[in-house]
PASEBA-1860 file (N, C-alpha, C; in nm, 3 decimals):
! residues 203
1> MFSNLKSE> -0.519/0.274/-2.627/-0.575/0.386/-2.550/-0.485/0.424/-2.434 ~ -0.484/0.552/-2.403/-0.399/0.602/-2.294/-0.436/0.537/-2.162 ~ -0.565/0.516/-2.138/-0.611/0.458/-2.011/-0.567/0.314/-1.993 ~ -0.525/0.248/-2.101/-0.478/0.109/-2.091/-0.332/0.099/-2.047 ~ -0.261/0.212/-2.048/-0.121/0.211/-2.004/-0.113/0.187/-1.854 ~ 0.000/0.135/-1.810/0.023/0.121/-1.666/0.020/0.259/-1.602 ~ -0.028/0.266/-1.478/-0.045/0.395/-1.411/0.086/0.473/-1.402 ~ 0.198/0.402/-1.382/0.328/0.470/-1.372/0.362/0.540/-1.503
9> KQELIVNA> 0.332/0.473/-1.616/0.359/0.530/-1.748/0.267/0.649/-1.773 ~ 0.141/0.636/-1.734/0.047/0.747/-1.749/0.097/0.869/-1.672 ~ 0.137/0.848/-1.547/0.183/0.958/-1.462/0.305/1.026/-1.522 ~ 0.395/0.948/-1.580/0.516/1.003/-1.641/0.480/1.095/-1.758 ~ 0.388/1.050/-1.843/0.346/1.131/-1.958/0.269/1.254/-1.912 ~ 0.179/1.236/-1.816/0.100/1.348/-1.763/0.191/1.453/-1.703 ~ 0.283/1.412/-1.618/0.372/1.507/-1.551/0.462/1.580/-1.650 ~ 0.515/1.508/-1.749/0.602/1.570/-1.849/0.524/1.672/-1.933
17> SIKEFVNS> 0.401/1.638/-1.969/0.318/1.726/-2.052/0.275/1.849/-1.974 ~ 0.230/1.828/-1.852/0.189/1.941/-1.767/0.305/2.037/-1.746 ~ 0.421/1.982/-1.717/0.539/2.065/-1.693/0.568/2.156/-1.813 ~ 0.559/2.101/-1.933/0.587/2.180/-2.053/0.479/2.285/-2.077 ~ 0.353/2.253/-2.054/0.246/2.352/-2.070/0.260/2.464/-1.966 ~ 0.301/2.429/-1.846/0.323/2.531/-1.742/0.437/2.624/-1.782 ~ 0.545/2.566/-1.831/0.664/2.645/-1.866/0.644/2.732/-1.990 ~ 0.565/2.683/-2.086/0.561/2.750/-2.216/0.425/2.802/-2.258
25> GFEKASTN> 0.318/2.764/-2.189/0.184/2.801/-2.233/0.139/2.712/-2.347 ~ 0.010/2.721/-2.382/-0.044/2.629/-2.482/0.021/2.646/-2.619 ~ 0.029/2.769/-2.667/0.077/2.794/-2.804/0.221/2.748/-2.825 ~ 0.307/2.781/-2.728/0.450/2.756/-2.746/0.496/2.620/-2.691 ~ 0.407/2.548/-2.623/0.446/2.419/-2.565/0.493/2.324/-2.674 ~ 0.605/2.258/-2.646/0.667/2.169/-2.744/0.638/2.023/-2.711 ~ 0.572/1.954/-2.804/0.548/1.811/-2.783/0.680/1.733/-2.791 ~ 0.779/1.791/-2.860/0.912/1.727/-2.863/0.972/1.721/-2.723
33> QMVKDAKI> 0.955/1.832/-2.648/1.006/1.835/-2.511/0.929/1.738/-2.422 ~ 0.799/1.729/-2.444/0.716/1.639/-2.365/0.761/1.494/-2.380 ~ 0.777/1.451/-2.505/0.813/1.311/-2.529/0.955/1.282/-2.481 ~ 1.041/1.382/-2.491/1.177/1.367/-2.440/1.177/1.344/-2.290 ~ 1.099/1.428/-2.217/1.093/1.415/-2.071/1.021/1.288/-2.028 ~ 0.922/1.246/-2.108/0.845/1.126/-2.074/0.913/0.999/-2.123 ~ 1.019/1.017/-2.203/1.095/0.902/-2.256/1.006/0.811/-2.342 ~ 0.929/0.874/-2.429/0.848/0.799/-2.525/0.869/0.861/-2.663
41> SKGSLFNY> 0.821/0.791/-2.767/0.833/0.845/-2.902/0.718/0.942/-2.929 ~ 0.740/1.031/-3.024/0.635/1.127/-3.059/0.515/1.053/-3.119 ~ 0.545/0.945/-3.191/0.438/0.865/-3.250/0.348/0.806/-3.143 ~ 0.409/0.765/-3.032/0.331/0.708/-2.921/0.237/0.812/-2.863 ~ 0.289/0.935/-2.843/0.206/1.041/-2.785/0.084/1.067/-2.871 ~ 0.105/1.075/-3.003/-0.007/1.105/-3.093/-0.089/0.981/-3.128 ~ -0.046/0.868/-3.077/-0.130/0.749/-3.084/-0.236/0.754/-2.973 ~ -0.197/0.820/-2.861/-0.289/0.834/-2.747/-0.378/0.958/-2.762
49> FNNKKDLY> -0.322/1.064/-2.822/-0.396/1.191/-2.835/-0.385/1.239/-2.980 ~ -0.496/1.288/-3.033/-0.498/1.327/-3.175/-0.405/1.443/-3.206 ~ -0.396/1.538/-3.113/-0.314/1.657/-3.135/-0.286/1.723/-3.000 ~ -0.217/1.835/-3.004/-0.178/1.904/-2.880/-0.300/1.953/-2.803 ~ -0.400/2.002/-2.875/-0.522/2.050/-2.808/-0.593/1.936/-2.738 ~ -0.601/1.822/-2.802/-0.664/1.703/-2.744/-0.593/1.664/-2.613 ~ -0.462/1.670/-2.614/-0.382/1.640/-2.495/-0.409/1.743/-2.386 ~ -0.414/1.870/-2.425/-0.436/1.979/-2.329/-0.572/1.964/-2.259
57> VYLIEYSV> -0.674/1.936/-2.337/-0.808/1.918/-2.280/-0.810/1.797/-2.187 ~ -0.742/1.691/-2.228/-0.735/1.573/-2.141/-0.670/1.609/-2.007 ~ -0.563/1.688/-2.011/-0.491/1.726/-1.889/-0.577/1.815/-1.799 ~ -0.658/1.901/-1.860/-0.750/1.983/-1.781/-0.848/1.892/-1.707 ~ -0.908/1.798/-1.780/-1.005/1.706/-1.719/-0.939/1.618/-1.614 ~ -0.818/1.577/-1.642/-0.740/1.495/-1.549/-0.713/1.573/-1.419 ~ -0.675/1.698/-1.435/-0.644/1.782/-1.319/-0.770/1.812/-1.238 ~ -0.881/1.834/-1.307/-1.008/1.859/-1.239/-1.046/1.736/-1.155
65> QIIENFYE> -1.024/1.617/-1.210/-1.056/1.495/-1.135/-0.967/1.482/-1.012 ~ -0.840/1.520/-1.025/-0.748/1.518/-0.910/-0.800/1.612/-0.802 ~ -0.847/1.730/-0.842/-0.900/1.828/-0.746/-1.028/1.775/-0.680 ~ -1.114/1.710/-0.758/-1.236/1.653/-0.702/-1.200/1.546/-0.597 ~ -1.102/1.463/-0.629/-1.057/1.361/-0.534/-0.996/1.426/-0.410 ~ -0.926/1.537/-0.434/-0.865/1.614/-0.326/-0.972/1.666/-0.229 ~ -1.080/1.720/-0.284/-1.189/1.771/-0.201/-1.252/1.660/-0.116 ~ -1.257/1.540/-0.172/-1.318/1.428/-0.100/-1.238/1.388/0.024
73> QIDWNETD> -1.111/1.423/0.025/-1.024/1.386/0.138/-1.029/1.489/0.252 ~ -1.091/1.603/0.228/-1.097/1.709/0.329/-1.211/1.684/0.427 ~ -1.181/1.706/0.554/-1.286/1.694/0.657/-1.361/1.827/0.663 ~ -1.475/1.835/0.594/-1.552/1.958/0.586/-1.634/1.983/0.712 ~ -1.635/1.886/0.803/-1.705/1.905/0.931/-1.618/1.982/1.032 ~ -1.488/1.996/1.000/-1.397/2.070/1.087/-1.427/2.220/1.073 ~ -1.463/2.284/1.185/-1.503/2.426/1.180/-1.391/2.522/1.220 ~ -1.281/2.468/1.274/-1.169/2.554/1.311/-1.089/2.589/1.184
81> LFKRIENI> -1.073/2.716/1.157/-1.008/2.760/1.033/-0.866/2.705/1.021 ~ -0.791/2.707/1.131/-0.653/2.659/1.125/-0.647/2.510/1.093 ~ -0.737/2.434/1.154/-0.741/2.289/1.130/-0.784/2.260/0.986 ~ -0.882/2.340/0.938/-0.930/2.321/0.800/-0.816/2.345/0.701 ~ -0.744/2.454/0.717/-0.636/2.486/0.625/-0.519/2.388/0.640 ~ -0.496/2.343/0.762/-0.393/2.240/0.786/-0.425/2.115/0.705 ~ -0.550/2.072/0.710/-0.595/1.953/0.638/-0.583/1.971/0.487 ~ -0.624/2.089/0.439/-0.615/2.119/0.296/-0.469/2.119/0.250
89> GLQKLYIQ> -0.383/2.184/0.329/-0.241/2.192/0.294/-0.175/2.056/0.288 ~ -0.209/1.970/0.383/-0.149/1.837/0.389/-0.192/1.754/0.269 ~ -0.321/1.757/0.237/-0.371/1.681/0.122/-0.309/1.734/-0.008 ~ -0.291/1.866/-0.014/-0.232/1.927/-0.134/-0.088/1.879/-0.153 ~ -0.013/1.868/-0.044/0.125/1.822/-0.054/0.132/1.676/-0.096 ~ 0.038/1.595/-0.048/0.033/1.455/-0.091/0.013/1.446/-0.242 ~ -0.074/1.533/-0.295/-0.097/1.535/-0.439/0.029/1.580/-0.513 ~ 0.094/1.685/-0.459/0.213/1.737/-0.527/0.331/1.641/-0.523
97> KKFPHVFD> 0.329/1.550/-0.429/0.432/1.446/-0.426/0.419/1.357/-0.550 ~ 0.293/1.329/-0.588/0.266/1.240/-0.702/0.260/1.316/-0.833 ~ 0.199/1.436/-0.829/0.183/1.519/-0.949/0.241/1.657/-0.919 ~ 0.373/1.674/-0.929/0.440/1.795/-0.881/0.399/1.925/-0.947 ~ 0.337/1.918/-1.065/0.306/2.043/-1.138/0.157/2.069/-1.154 ~ 0.072/1.986/-1.094/-0.071/1.996/-1.124/-0.132/2.128/-1.077 ~ -0.092/2.176/-0.959/-0.148/2.304/-0.911/-0.093/2.422/-0.990 ~ 0.034/2.412/-1.032/0.091/2.515/-1.119/0.018/2.516/-1.253
105> FLSSIIQE> -0.019/2.397/-1.300/-0.092/2.386/-1.427/-0.229/2.453/-1.416 ~ -0.299/2.425/-1.308/-0.431/2.486/-1.289/-0.420/2.638/-1.278 ~ -0.313/2.686/-1.214/-0.291/2.832/-1.206/-0.259/2.890/-1.343 ~ -0.177/2.816/-1.420/-0.133/2.867/-1.550/-0.247/2.872/-1.651 ~ -0.338/2.774/-1.647/-0.443/2.774/-1.749/-0.545/2.885/-1.725 ~ -0.553/2.931/-1.601/-0.641/3.046/-1.573/-0.590/3.170/-1.645 ~ -0.457/3.177/-1.662/-0.394/3.291/-1.730/-0.381/3.270/-1.881 ~ -0.416/3.151/-1.929/-0.397/3.117/-2.071/-0.482/3.206/-2.161
113> ESAEVKDI> -0.418/3.264/-2.264/-0.486/3.358/-2.353/-0.517/3.299/-2.490 ~ -0.474/3.177/-2.517/-0.495/3.119/-2.649/-0.645/3.103/-2.679 ~ -0.688/3.162/-2.791/-0.830/3.156/-2.830/-0.874/3.012/-2.855 ~ -0.778/2.929/-2.891/-0.809/2.789/-2.924/-0.862/2.710/-2.804 ~ -0.819/2.748/-2.685/-0.857/2.671/-2.566/-0.927/2.753/-2.458 ~ -0.939/2.884/-2.479/-0.991/2.973/-2.373/-1.133/2.938/-2.331 ~ -1.220/2.910/-2.427/-1.360/2.878/-2.395/-1.369/2.745/-2.319 ~ -1.285/2.651/-2.357/-1.283/2.521/-2.289/-1.242/2.538/-2.143
121> IKHKIDPI> -1.141/2.620/-2.121/-1.092/2.648/-1.985/-1.203/2.711/-1.901 ~ -1.269/2.811/-1.959/-1.376/2.881/-1.886/-1.487/2.785/-1.846 ~ -1.522/2.698/-1.936/-1.630/2.602/-1.912/-1.594/2.499/-1.806 ~ -1.469/2.454/-1.808/-1.430/2.344/-1.720/-1.370/2.388/-1.587 ~ -1.304/2.504/-1.586/-1.229/2.545/-1.468/-1.302/2.644/-1.379 ~ -1.370/2.742/-1.438/-1.434/2.846/-1.356/-1.528/2.791/-1.249 ~ -1.614/2.693/-1.282/-1.702/2.639/-1.177/-1.625/2.573/-1.062 ~ -1.515/2.506/-1.095/-1.434/2.439/-0.992/-1.369/2.541/-0.900
129> REQGIERI> -1.318/2.650/-0.958/-1.254/2.756/-0.878/-1.354/2.818/-0.781 ~ -1.469/2.855/-0.834/-1.570/2.920/-0.750/-1.616/2.828/-0.638 ~ -1.638/2.702/-0.672/-1.682/2.604/-0.574/-1.575/2.583/-0.467 ~ -1.448/2.579/-0.511/-1.338/2.555/-0.418/-1.324/2.665/-0.315 ~ -1.328/2.791/-0.359/-1.315/2.906/-0.267/-1.431/2.906/-0.167 ~ -1.550/2.876/-0.217/-1.668/2.873/-0.130/-1.656/2.763/-0.025 ~ -1.609/2.647/-0.066/-1.602/2.533/0.025/-1.496/2.549/0.133 ~ -1.383/2.609/0.097/-1.273/2.623/0.193/-1.316/2.699/0.318
137> YKNIDYSK> -1.400/2.801/0.299/-1.437/2.887/0.412/-1.581/2.864/0.461 ~ -1.645/2.759/0.410/-1.783/2.731/0.450/-1.787/2.668/0.590 ~ -1.883/2.713/0.671/-1.908/2.657/0.806/-1.791/2.673/0.903 ~ -1.707/2.774/0.880/-1.597/2.803/0.973/-1.654/2.878/1.094 ~ -1.604/2.845/1.211/-1.647/2.911/1.335/-1.562/3.036/1.358 ~ -1.613/3.150/1.309/-1.538/3.275/1.322/-1.552/3.337/1.460 ~ -1.635/3.280/1.545/-1.652/3.334/1.681/-1.526/3.315/1.766 ~ -1.433/3.231/1.720/-1.308/3.209/1.793/-1.214/3.329/1.783
145> FREDIDIE> -1.236/3.412/1.681/-1.150/3.529/1.661/-1.185/3.640/1.761 ~ -1.083/3.715/1.802/-1.107/3.831/1.888/-1.190/3.934/1.812 ~ -1.270/4.010/1.885/-1.359/4.108/1.823/-1.284/4.219/1.750 ~ -1.162/4.250/1.794/-1.087/4.360/1.733/-1.006/4.316/1.610 ~ -1.019/4.189/1.572/-0.944/4.139/1.457/-1.026/4.153/1.329 ~ -0.962/4.205/1.224/-1.022/4.208/1.091/-1.005/4.068/1.032 ~ -1.114/3.993/1.027/-1.105/3.851/0.989/-1.055/3.833/0.847 ~ -1.098/3.918/0.754/-1.051/3.906/0.615/-0.900/3.920/0.605
153> KAIEILNW> -0.846/4.018/0.680/-0.701/4.039/0.677/-0.629/3.924/0.749 ~ -0.690/3.873/0.856/-0.632/3.759/0.928/-0.623/3.638/0.836 ~ -0.727/3.617/0.755/-0.727/3.505/0.660/-0.619/3.526/0.554 ~ -0.602/3.651/0.509/-0.495/3.679/0.413/-0.358/3.643/0.471 ~ -0.335/3.685/0.595/-0.208/3.654/0.662/-0.190/3.502/0.674 ~ -0.298/3.434/0.710/-0.294/3.289/0.724/-0.262/3.223/0.589 ~ -0.325/3.272/0.482/-0.300/3.217/0.349/-0.156/3.242/0.304 ~ -0.103/3.362/0.331/0.036/3.391/0.296/0.131/3.298/0.371
161> TMFGFAEK> 0.101/3.279/0.498/0.184/3.190/0.580/0.180/3.048/0.525 ~ 0.059/3.003/0.492/0.041/2.869/0.441/0.113/2.851/0.308 ~ 0.103/2.953/0.221/0.168/2.945/0.090/0.320/2.934/0.106 ~ 0.376/3.022/0.190/0.521/3.019/0.213/0.565/2.889/0.277 ~ 0.486/2.841/0.372/0.518/2.716/0.440/0.513/2.598/0.343 ~ 0.412/2.598/0.255/0.399/2.490/0.157/0.518/2.489/0.061 ~ 0.562/2.609/0.018/0.679/2.618/-0.070/0.803/2.560/-0.002 ~ 0.819/2.593/0.124/0.931/2.542/0.202/0.925/2.389/0.209
169> CLHQISTF> 0.806/2.337/0.235/0.789/2.191/0.248/0.813/2.119/0.116 ~ 0.772/2.183/0.005/0.792/2.118/-0.125/0.939/2.095/-0.156 ~ 1.024/2.183/-0.106/1.168/2.166/-0.126/1.224/2.054/-0.040 ~ 1.148/2.015/0.063/1.195/1.912/0.156/1.130/1.776/0.132 ~ 1.017/1.775/0.060/0.939/1.652/0.050/1.015/1.538/-0.017 ~ 1.103/1.571/-0.111/1.176/1.466/-0.183/1.279/1.395/-0.095 ~ 1.311/1.455/0.020/1.409/1.391/0.110/1.342/1.284/0.197 ~ 1.209/1.275/0.190/1.135/1.174/0.267/1.085/1.065/0.172
177> EDIDEFGE> 1.133/0.943/0.192/1.084/0.833/0.110/0.942/0.793/0.152 ~ 0.914/0.803/0.281/0.785/0.765/0.336/0.697/0.889/0.349 ~ 0.587/0.894/0.272/0.501/1.012/0.273/0.433/1.032/0.409 ~ 0.406/0.923/0.480/0.345/0.935/0.614/0.443/1.000/0.712 ~ 0.570/0.965/0.698/0.673/1.026/0.783/0.681/1.176/0.754 ~ 0.669/1.211/0.625/0.668/1.352/0.589/0.546/1.422/0.648 ~ 0.430/1.353/0.645/0.308/1.410/0.700/0.322/1.445/0.847 ~ 0.387/1.358/0.924/0.409/1.384/1.067/0.499/1.506/1.085
185> YYLKEWNR> 0.604/1.513/1.005/0.696/1.628/1.011/0.622/1.757/0.976 ~ 0.541/1.751/0.870/0.464/1.866/0.824/0.375/1.920/0.935 ~ 0.299/1.830/1.000/0.205/1.872/1.105/0.276/1.936/1.223 ~ 0.390/1.879/1.263/0.466/1.935/1.376/0.514/2.077/1.342 ~ 0.567/2.093/1.222/0.616/2.224/1.180/0.502/2.325/1.167 ~ 0.392/2.282/1.104/0.279/2.372/1.084/0.222/2.417/1.218 ~ 0.216/2.328/1.316/0.162/2.363/1.448/0.244/2.471/1.518 ~ 0.374/2.477/1.486/0.458/2.583/1.544/0.417/2.720/1.490
193> YTKILKDS> 0.383/2.724/1.363/0.339/2.849/1.302/0.199/2.887/1.351 ~ 0.110/2.788/1.355/-0.028/2.818/1.393/-0.040/2.864/1.537 ~ 0.049/2.816/1.624/0.046/2.860/1.764/0.066/3.011/1.772 ~ 0.162/3.061/1.695/0.189/3.206/1.694/0.068/3.282/1.640 ~ 0.008/3.230/1.531/-0.106/3.299/1.470/-0.232/3.290/1.557 ~ -0.253/3.175/1.617/-0.370/3.162/1.707/-0.358/3.255/1.827 ~ -0.238/3.264/1.883/-0.217/3.355/1.996/-0.245/3.501/1.955 ~ -0.224/3.530/1.828/-0.245/3.666/1.778/-0.393/3.693/1.744
201> FYK> -0.461/3.592/1.692/-0.595/3.613/1.637/-0.710/3.566/1.726 ~ -0.690/3.456/1.800/-0.799/3.397/1.877/-0.816/3.459/2.014 ~ -0.936/3.442/2.069/-0.966/3.491/2.204/-0.882/3.415/2.307
END
């Protein structure tokens, strides 16, 4: 069974498979490329999973569990929007250090058009997406914003900044062997950006 493998071996296979599904989509994804990147035999892969669809569904469930664990690490009692997004961004980067393609995979499967897996995706992913968007902005103290600020547009600007900042950090994360050291660097850098945005948006 796949679950009996050492965690390092599981992660190698998961990351190689996710990467190929992200790059090629479900229909065109090559199990030959997956086993090559994971450094295992094709026979081994199909010993763990009956077929490509079985592997794909497993990866969806695996990714959903990662997201559920991710949500558990967020301090939902934090009502400051900047602090909330800072916390979310930091936890997301920690996940991407271990599973570099998982968020790309979740984005790609939303766009997946294959009839073979579309219903499965809708059933498993749509509730998580809706719940996630609702939770991110729940119980935020919007009274901190100036009255003349369009809060929806301010949030868009904040999200764009966060997305660009996260992309920048992902290119740097591999240069840090210690993830905690990277976390300190991340927070210092992020606070420089948030100071500018807070001065623009807050009272």
